[in-house]
C-alpha angles and dihedrals in degrees: 000000000000092000091052090051091051092050089048091053093050093044092050093051094045091047093050091047092048096047093047092049089052092047093048091049090051093048091048089051091052099041102036111016092170090060093045094055111107109243132185090230111030116216127234093262093052094046093047094050094042096047091045092049090048090054094049092046091052091046090054092050093048092048093051091046091053090045095052096040109095098191128032098000091180091059090053092047091051091048090053090046089054093049093051091044090054092049092047090050091052090049091050090051089051092049094045112145094012097085135028115279094236090056093049091050091048090050091053093049104038102064096049089047088053090050089054093046092049092048092048090052089054092047088050090052089051091052093242093119 
């Protein structure tokens, strides 16, 4: 039963992060189509919005994971952070040469940092930190 609950916590956090990322991409496409256009060299506006949205998406996923996890919420948050780190690294490898290296490195780091921040906020609310 513990294993199923751990899987549910990770799945919930991952689902929230994924759905929010899709929603933010859709909103960005509707509200600012010039920013949402895929460019070889992203501008400052695009990178700022995208990195900020990635951090917030990660924070929401980390918060939900810590909320659903019954035992050891920090371990679950770290596991989600590692999963998203691996996926971001794979994406960076796939996009190699299409975007600046600094931006790809920032993309790899920002979402897992958001996951950790969201998880720590939840732990603070629980009085664990």
